DRENBADREN-629818 format. One record per residue: residue in three letters; y negated, z negated, x negated of N, C-alpha, C in turn; residue number from 1. Coordinates in nm, 4 decimals. Layout:
BEGIN
ATOM_ALA_Y_Z_X_Y_Z_X_Y_Z_X_NUM
...
//
This chain:
BEGIN
ATOM_MET_-2.5644_-8.1940_-2.4781_-2.4587_-8.2917_-2.4980_-2.3251_-8.2243_-2.4712_1
ATOM_LYS_-2.2324_-8.2402_-2.5647_-2.0993_-8.1826_-2.5506_-2.0134_-8.2734_-2.4642_2
ATOM_LYS_-1.9415_-8.2102_-2.3713_-1.8526_-8.2850_-2.2827_-1.7261_-8.2043_-2.2604_3
ATOM_ILE_-1.6201_-8.2747_-2.2270_-1.4966_-8.2097_-2.1862_-1.4669_-8.2561_-2.0450_4
ATOM_LYS_-1.4465_-8.1617_-1.9558_-1.4124_-8.1921_-1.8170_-1.2640_-8.1621_-1.7995_5
ATOM_ILE_-1.1896_-8.2603_-1.7495_-1.0459_-8.2450_-1.7298_-1.0172_-8.2549_-1.5801_6
ATOM_THR_-0.9475_-8.1559_-1.5295_-0.9079_-8.1560_-1.3894_-0.7556_-8.1624_-1.3844_7
ATOM_LEU_-0.7034_-8.2645_-1.3182_-0.5590_-8.2785_-1.2988_-0.5293_-8.2482_-1.1530_8
ATOM_ARG_-0.4499_-8.1444_-1.1314_-0.4204_-8.1013_-0.9951_-0.2929_-8.1666_-0.9432_9
ATOM_LYS_-0.2793_-8.1700_-0.8125_-0.1631_-8.2326_-0.7499_-0.0326_-8.1635_-0.7879_10
ATOM_ASP_-0.0403_-8.0354_-0.8213_0.0826_-7.9629_-0.8580_0.1223_-7.9874_-1.0033_11
ATOM_GLY_0.0488_-8.0727_-1.0739_0.0822_-8.1082_-1.2111_0.0139_-8.0234_-1.3171_12
ATOM_THR_-0.0610_-7.9230_-1.2775_-0.1312_-7.8411_-1.3757_-0.2632_-7.9075_-1.4128_13
ATOM_GLN_-0.3117_-7.8718_-1.5314_-0.4370_-7.9274_-1.5797_-0.5334_-7.8148_-1.6121_14
ATOM_LYS_-0.6617_-7.8494_-1.6049_-0.7677_-7.7577_-1.6466_-0.8581_-7.8363_-1.7406_15
ATOM_VAL_-0.8804_-7.7806_-1.8593_-0.9676_-7.8430_-1.9580_-1.0866_-7.7498_-1.9773_16
ATOM_GLU_-1.2065_-7.8025_-1.9584_-1.3271_-7.7205_-1.9654_-1.4280_-7.7839_-2.0608_17
ATOM_ALA_-1.4787_-7.7035_-2.1536_-1.5812_-7.7498_-2.2469_-1.7183_-7.7244_-2.1843_18
ATOM_LEU_-1.8027_-7.8255_-2.1871_-1.9372_-7.8151_-2.1318_-2.0386_-7.8465_-2.2410_19
ATOM_GLY_-2.1482_-7.7735_-2.2425_-2.2556_-7.8009_-2.3372_-2.2316_-7.7452_-2.4757_20
ATOM_VAL_-2.1413_-7.6484_-2.4875_-2.1154_-7.5850_-2.6169_-2.1229_-7.4342_-2.6017_21
ATOM_VAL_-2.1560_-7.3658_-2.7103_-2.1597_-7.2200_-2.7091_-2.0750_-7.1670_-2.8233_22
ATOM_GLY_-2.0344_-7.0433_-2.8101_-1.9555_-6.9800_-2.9145_-1.8150_-7.0356_-2.9214_23
ATOM_GLU_-1.7524_-7.0154_-3.0376_-1.6128_-7.0538_-3.0551_-1.5924_-7.2037_-3.0740_24
ATOM_SER_-1.6991_-7.2803_-3.0819_-1.6839_-7.4247_-3.1026_-1.6128_-7.4923_-2.9857_25
ATOM_CYS_-1.6134_-7.4284_-2.8688_-1.5440_-7.4868_-2.7543_-1.3938_-7.4965_-2.7806_26
ATOM_LEU_-1.3389_-7.3997_-2.8537_-1.1954_-7.4017_-2.8829_-1.1599_-7.5203_-2.9713_27
ATOM_GLY_-1.2412_-7.5474_-3.0704_-1.2167_-7.6620_-3.1573_-1.2314_-7.7935_-3.0834_28
ATOM_LEU_-1.3228_-7.7970_-2.9894_-1.3480_-7.9183_-2.9127_-1.2292_-7.9547_-2.8236_29
ATOM_THR_-1.1634_-7.8553_-2.7682_-1.0549_-7.8811_-2.6739_-0.9157_-7.8756_-2.7358_30
ATOM_LYS_-0.9032_-7.8196_-2.8553_-0.7721_-7.7971_-2.9160_-0.6897_-7.9259_-2.9306_31
ATOM_ALA_-0.7490_-8.0293_-2.9851_-0.6753_-8.1553_-3.0044_-0.6318_-8.2144_-2.8711_32
ATOM_LEU_-0.7184_-8.2078_-2.7739_-0.6849_-8.2619_-2.6420_-0.5701_-8.1842_-2.5791_33
ATOM_GLU_-0.5730_-8.0531_-2.5920_-0.4656_-7.9713_-2.5372_-0.3321_-8.0084_-2.6007_34
ATOM_ARG_-0.3328_-8.0332_-2.7313_-0.2088_-8.0753_-2.7989_-0.1611_-8.2095_-2.7453_35
ATOM_ARG_-0.2552_-8.3015_-2.7226_-0.2186_-8.4349_-2.6725_-0.1610_-8.4291_-2.5321_36
ATOM_LEU_-0.2074_-8.3324_-2.4521_-0.1528_-8.3176_-2.3172_-0.0073_-8.2704_-2.3216_37
ATOM_GLY_0.0325_-8.2128_-2.4355_0.1714_-8.1770_-2.4543_0.2152_-8.0484_-2.3879_38
ATOM_THR_0.1208_-7.9675_-2.3486_0.1569_-7.8407_-2.2859_0.0908_-7.7273_-2.3611_39
ATOM_GLU_0.1594_-7.6150_-2.3625_0.0983_-7.4976_-2.4219_-0.0021_-7.4391_-2.3240_40
ATOM_VAL_-0.1049_-7.3782_-2.3778_-0.2035_-7.3133_-2.2931_-0.1440_-7.1810_-2.2497_41
ATOM_ASP_-0.1145_-7.1699_-2.1201_-0.0535_-7.0473_-2.0708_-0.1572_-6.9485_-2.0206_42
ATOM_GLY_-0.2784_-6.9906_-2.0138_-0.3861_-6.9008_-1.9743_-0.5185_-6.9619_-2.0142_43
ATOM_ARG_-0.6036_-6.8815_-2.0702_-0.7342_-6.9321_-2.1128_-0.8396_-6.8400_-2.0528_44
ATOM_THR_-0.9326_-6.8995_-1.9827_-1.0444_-6.8246_-1.9267_-1.1682_-6.8613_-2.0075_45
ATOM_LEU_-1.2250_-6.7626_-2.0734_-1.3442_-6.7882_-2.1540_-1.4685_-6.7702_-2.0683_46
ATOM_LYS_-1.5578_-6.8657_-2.0774_-1.6822_-6.8606_-2.0014_-1.7829_-6.7721_-2.0746_47
ATOM_PRO_-1.8883_-6.7281_-2.0085_-1.9899_-6.6445_-2.0733_-2.0509_-6.7090_-2.1972_48
ATOM_GLU_-2.0570_-6.8413_-2.2019_-2.1145_-6.9116_-2.3158_-2.0362_-6.8865_-2.4446_49
ATOM_PHE_-1.9093_-6.8455_-2.4327_-1.8261_-6.8185_-2.5495_-1.8851_-6.7059_-2.6340_50
ATOM_ALA_-1.9496_-6.6096_-2.5699_-2.0032_-6.4930_-2.6397_-2.1386_-6.5195_-2.7057_51
ATOM_ILE_-2.1958_-6.6368_-2.6825_-2.3271_-6.6704_-2.7380_-2.3106_-6.7248_-2.8791_52
ATOM_GLU_-2.3868_-6.6709_-2.9707_-2.3878_-6.7227_-3.1072_-2.4719_-6.8502_-3.1096_53
ATOM_PRO_-2.4189_-6.9579_-3.1682_-2.4996_-7.0806_-3.1752_-2.6218_-7.0593_-3.2634_54
ATOM_SER_-2.7316_-7.1202_-3.2243_-2.8526_-7.1095_-3.3045_-2.8352_-7.1887_-3.4336_55
ATOM_GLU_-2.9224_-7.1644_-3.5298_-2.9127_-7.2329_-3.6577_-2.9241_-7.3842_-3.6407_56
ATOM_SER_-3.0117_-7.4288_-3.5537_-3.0295_-7.5733_-3.5350_-2.9045_-7.6359_-3.4733_57
ATOM_GLU_-2.8365_-7.5646_-3.3829_-2.7132_-7.6173_-3.3246_-2.6050_-7.6274_-3.4309_58
ATOM_SER_-2.5961_-7.5275_-3.5172_-2.4963_-7.5289_-3.6239_-2.5210_-7.6444_-3.7195_59
ATOM_GLU_-2.6467_-7.6698_-3.7517_-2.6814_-7.7797_-3.8412_-2.6439_-7.9137_-3.7786_60
ATOM_ARG_-2.6698_-7.9299_-3.6509_-2.6358_-8.0554_-3.5829_-2.4863_-8.0775_-3.5833_61
ATOM_GLU_-2.4092_-7.9707_-3.5621_-2.2643_-7.9841_-3.5619_-2.2140_-8.0252_-3.6988_62
ATOM_ARG_-2.2700_-7.9669_-3.8041_-2.2279_-8.0032_-3.9396_-2.2622_-8.1491_-3.9691_63
ATOM_GLU_-2.3823_-8.1925_-3.9289_-2.4238_-8.3306_-3.9530_-2.3385_-8.4282_-3.8753_64
ATOM_ALA_-2.3007_-8.3930_-3.7522_-2.2188_-8.4797_-3.6699_-2.0783_-8.4947_-3.7278_65
ATOM_GLY_-2.0301_-8.3898_-3.7949_-1.8981_-8.3940_-3.8541_-1.8923_-8.4706_-3.9852_66
ATOM_SER_-2.0076_-8.5002_-4.0433_-2.0109_-8.5707_-4.1733_-1.9859_-8.7174_-4.1586_67
//
């Protein structure tokens, strides 16, 4: 299950984290939200899951969900 975890800190900074996704799809998942927050991403930390290629079945599910 894909989720986005948002952490709002007392100093006004935010952290947006994609959960349950692999590969570059995490960037697409969070991009719209980052724009809505109205701040530029001044630092991006990629998790190990970013380097994983999605399996064929995951890719098919993503395409079907987008239809």
